[in-house]
C-alpha positions in Angstrom: 71.4 112.7 41.9 73.1 109.4 41.5 76.0 109.2 44.0 78.5 106.4 44.5 80.2 106.0 47.8 83.3 103.8 48.1 83.9 103.2 51.8 81.3 102.5 54.5 83.1 103.6 57.6 82.4 106.6 59.7 82.3 109.3 57.0 81.2 107.0 54.1 78.4 105.4 56.2 77.3 108.8 57.4 77.2 110.3 53.9 75.2 107.2 52.8 72.6 107.8 55.5 72.3 111.6 55.0 72.4 111.7 51.2 70.0 108.8 50.7 67.6 110.5 53.2 67.8 113.7 51.1 66.5 111.8 48.1 69.7 111.0 46.3 70.2 107.6 44.8 73.2 106.1 46.6 75.2 103.0 45.7 77.7 102.2 48.5 80.6 99.8 48.5 83.3 98.7 50.9 86.4 96.4 50.7 84.6 93.4 52.2 81.9 93.0 49.6 78.2 94.0 49.1 77.0 91.1 51.3 78.5 92.9 54.4 76.4 96.0 53.7 73.0 94.6 54.2 72.4 96.3 57.6 73.2 99.7 56.1 71.1 99.0 53.0 68.1 98.0 55.1 68.5 101.1 57.3 68.9 103.6 54.4 67.4 102.1 51.2 70.8 102.6 49.5 72.1 100.0 47.0 75.0 97.8 47.9 77.7 97.2 45.3 81.3 96.6 44.5 83.7 99.5 44.3 83.5 99.4 40.5 79.7 99.3 40.6 79.6 102.3 42.9 82.0 104.2 40.7 80.0 103.3 37.6 76.7 104.2 39.1 77.5 107.6 40.5 77.4 110.9 38.7 79.4 112.0 41.7 81.6 109.4 43.5 82.8 109.8 47.1 86.0 108.0 48.1 86.2 107.4 51.8 89.0 104.9 52.1 92.5 105.0 53.6 94.8 107.1 51.4 97.0 104.0 50.9 94.1 102.2 49.3 93.6 104.8 46.6 95.8 103.0 44.1 93.5 100.0 44.4 90.4 102.0 43.3 88.9 101.3 39.8 90.5 104.3 38.2 89.1 103.6 34.8 85.6 103.6 36.1 86.2 107.0 37.8 87.5 108.6 34.6 85.2 111.5 33.7 83.5 111.6 37.2 83.5 114.2 39.9 85.3 112.4 42.8 84.9 113.8 46.3 88.0 113.0 48.3 87.1 112.8 52.0 90.3 111.0 52.9 93.0 112.2 55.4 96.5 111.0 55.4 97.7 109.3 58.6 101.2 107.9 58.2 100.6 105.5 61.2 97.7 103.9 59.3 98.7 104.5 55.6 102.4 103.9 55.9 104.7 106.6 54.8 104.1 108.1 51.4 107.2 110.0 50.6 105.8 112.6 48.3 103.2 113.6 51.0 105.6 113.4 53.9 108.0 115.7 52.1 105.2 118.2 51.3 105.9 117.7 47.6 102.2 117.2 47.1 99.0 117.4 49.1 97.2 114.2 49.8 94.4 115.2 47.5 96.9 116.0 44.7 98.5 112.6 45.2 95.0 111.1 45.0 94.2 113.0 41.8 97.5 111.8 40.3 96.3 108.2 40.8 92.9 108.9 39.2 93.7 110.3 35.8 90.7 111.8 34.0 88.7 112.2 37.3 87.9 115.6 38.6 88.8 115.5 42.3 87.3 117.8 44.9 88.5 117.8 48.5 85.6 118.0 51.0 84.1 116.6 54.2 87.5 115.7 55.6 87.5 118.3 58.3 84.4 117.2 60.3 83.8 114.3 62.6 81.2 111.8 61.4 78.9 112.3 64.4 78.8 116.1 63.7 78.3 115.5 60.0 75.3 113.3 60.9 73.6 115.5 63.5 74.8 119.1 63.2 73.5 120.3 59.9 71.5 123.5 60.3 69.4 125.8 58.0 71.3 128.6 56.2 71.8 131.7 58.3 71.3 130.0 61.7 73.9 131.0 64.3 76.6 128.4 64.9 76.2 126.8 61.5 79.4 124.8 60.8 81.3 125.6 57.7 83.3 123.1 55.6 86.2 124.0 53.2 86.0 122.7 49.6 89.0 122.6 47.3 89.4 121.7 43.6 91.1 122.8 40.4 87.7 122.7 38.6 85.3 125.6 39.4 82.2 123.8 38.1 82.9 120.6 40.1 83.6 122.7 43.2 80.3 124.5 42.9 78.5 121.1 42.5 80.1 119.8 45.7 79.5 123.1 47.5 75.8 122.6 46.7 75.9 119.2 48.4 77.5 120.7 51.4 74.8 123.4 51.6 72.1 120.7 51.1 73.5 118.8 54.1 73.2 121.9 56.3 76.7 123.3 56.3 78.2 126.5 54.9 80.6 125.7 52.0 83.8 127.7 51.8 85.9 127.9 48.7 89.4 126.7 49.9 91.2 127.1 46.6 92.9 124.4 44.5 94.0 120.9 45.3 97.6 122.3 45.8 96.1 124.6 48.5 94.1 121.9 50.2 96.9 121.3 52.7 95.3 124.1 54.6 92.4 121.7 55.5 94.5 118.7 56.2 95.0 117.2 59.8 96.9 119.5 62.1 95.5 122.8 60.6 93.3 125.3 62.3 90.1 124.1 60.5 90.6 120.4 61.0 87.7 119.0 63.2 87.3 122.5 64.7 83.6 123.0 63.7 84.2 126.7 62.9 81.6 128.9 61.3 82.1 130.5 57.9 84.2 133.4 59.2 86.2 131.0 61.4 87.0 128.7 58.5 88.1 131.6 56.3 90.3 132.9 59.2 91.7 129.4 59.8 92.5 128.8 56.1 94.2 132.2 56.0 96.2 131.6 59.2 97.4 128.3 57.9 98.6 130.0 54.7 100.6 132.6 56.8 102.1 130.2 59.2 103.4 127.6 56.8 
């Protein structure tokens, strides 16, 4: 599968390494330009590009950038694409975004509103990059980490859940983008490395405690 990744930091770089190693055709971009990605390219065999090139190249496009940078993404190039939103909103980094601060929208809904025509799926935001790199396990193995996946589109959700599975984690249906607050920072499943039952329990507990 052709996958674009916009953002080469901890999660973006890790997904570049893991997905390319699994045989996917990855084009990776960052905010500093393709020439700054040569070390990652040489390590992985991925292709370096601009954000627009990564968006245009991918059948699926991962966005791994600060939430505040979402309005700067090439939204027209993401139209019609499945976009995996791995971002987490941190006001101390992103500045205060009133709609998210007021709980009027989840961060993934806010992202989707800035990417009209894209199908946004929230995933990979609850795991630390080192664990994403090293802790994938075969299906059924005890202690396998589970990851919640949220989207309004069932087909896109299944596609991304397939990638989660391929990477060695149990995908858990976490509902819609409006329900994705249950996997945001501060919730029971955030960086908790729970198994499938634990993630389901954590998502349910978040829903009861809000």
